[in-house]
N, C-alpha and C positions, 0 to 999 in steps of 0.2 A: 299592808294593813290586816289586822285581826278583825274577824267578825266572829258571831256566836258559833258559827260551825268552823273555826280554825281560820288558817291563814287563807286571804282571797286570792284566786287564780290568777297568774300574770296575764294581763291583756296587753297583746302586742298590737299598735296601732297599723292596720294593713299597709298603710303609706310608707311607714318606717320600714316594716318587713321588705317591701319592694325596694326600697332603697338600699338596704343591706344586699340584697341579692343582686342588684344592679352593680353595686361597689366590687362583690365578690366576683363578678363576670368580668368586670372592666380589668380587675388585678390580673385574673386568669389569662386575659387577652395579652397584657403586657408582657406576662413570663412567656408565654408562647411567642411573641413577636421577638423577644430578647433572646430565645431559644433560635428561631429562624435566622436571626442576624448573626448569631454565632456560627451557624452552620453555613450559611449561604451568603455572607456579607449583606452588602445593601441591595442585592438582587432580591425580587419577590416580596413576600408578605413583611418581611423583616424590616423593610424601608420605612415602614409605619412608624417604628421606635428610632426616632432622631438621636444622635448622640447627645442633644441639649437635655431631651427628656429623660435619657439614661442618668445624666448628671444630676438632673433635679430629683430623680427618684432616689438616687444613690444618697444624695443629701438628707433625704427623710429615713434613710435606713431600710430603704426597700429590700425585701428578701426575694432573691431571684430564683433560688433553689431551696424549695420547702424541706425537700428530704435531706439535704446537707445541712441545713439550719436545724434541724429536729437531731441529727446525728452529733454536731457541735454542741448543741445543750446538754445531751445526755454525757457526753464525754467532759464536760466542766462540771456535771454535777458529779462523775466518778471522781474527778480530781479533788473535789471538796470532799466526798465522802473518804477518800483516802487521807487527807489532811486530818479530818474529824477522828477517824477510827484507827489510822495506821496502818490499813491493808485494804487490798481491793476485793475481799471476799464479801461479796453483796449478797444477802440473802434474796433468794428468787420471788419471794411473794412480794416484791415491790415493783413499781415503774422502772427503777434504775437496775434492779436484780433480774428482770424479763430481759433488759437491753442488753446486759451483760451476757444473758443466756444466749441471747440471738448472735451476738459478737463470736462467741464460741462455737456456734451452731454454723455459721459461715465460714469460719477456718475450718471446721470439720468437713464440710461440702467440699472445699477447695483441696484438703488433703486426700479425700477419697474420691477425687475427680468427679463429683456429681456436678459442680459448677467450675467455671473456669475463671483462673486467676487473671485480673488485670496485667499482671507483670508478665504474662505469657502471650499476649495478644501483639502482633507485629504492628508498628506505626501504620502501616500503610492501609490495615484494615479498619481506621477510622476515618479514611476519606469517603465522602458521602457518595453513594451509588446513585446515579442518575441515568435515565434513557436518552439525556441530550447527546447531539451528534458531537464526535469528538472526545467523547468519555475515554477513562483508561480501560481498555479491554484486558489488561493482563492480570487484574485481580477479578475473580470470580464474585459473583453476588454472595453466595455462601461462605466466602471469604473476607467477609466484610462485618463490621459490628452493625447489628440491627437494632432499631429500638422498637419496642413491642408496644401495643395498644395500652397496656396498663403501666407503661413508663419504665419498665426493666428493660434489659440490654441482652441481646443473644449472639454467640459467636460460634459458628459451625454447628449450629443447631444445639448448642447447649448455653444454658442461661449463665451471664457473667455475676460472679459474685459482687455484691454490695459492698464487701469489705476490700477496698482498695488497697496497695502497697503503704500508701502513705496514711490511712487510717491505722493499718495494721504497726506501722513504725511508731505512729503516737502512743497507741495503748501500751506496746513493748515500754515505750520511755519513762511511763509513769507505774511500770511494774504490774501490768495486767496478767491476770492468771488465766492461761488458756486451757489448762487441765486441771480441774478444780479437784478430782479424785487422786490425780498424782500429787498434787502440792498438798492434800490432806494426808498422805501416806508420809510425805517428806517431813512435814510439821510434826507428825507423831512419832517417828524414828527420831528425829533430835531430840 
């Protein structure tokens, strides 16, 4: 609504705000339970999310992994950009361009040993480390994939790249340009 002094400020009902906060907390809990269930089965806190509840949330299109969903949305946007423009050279001054830059940055970090490539991690490193009696002592704790508080993963004291082999293959399949400078030189040479 417009007043004499311009647009009126948005007034949020305190009860509505609290309802949104409560829903956000509940959604975060469901994701946490789902993750715990995938790591530990029906043992522990993961049992709070029953298979029926998972099915019901899946029917609603519930997003279990927000980071993966964001990556897929940008990937689809890149595919659309390629269809519209005929190339994958997105300018960096856009959200999609920044995302493309980050994919190149992650690849550069893998190539230079700054981060660990998922493809180089042995399968046994994914086994959960626990202090329970009867655990597998043949694999040291530092030889396991460890999740950080910020949601990242570490292997042998080095961060694991978010650019998985599957993501890299998807980008390669649509003609993603990993080295913009090299591609620019090739384009000019021809």
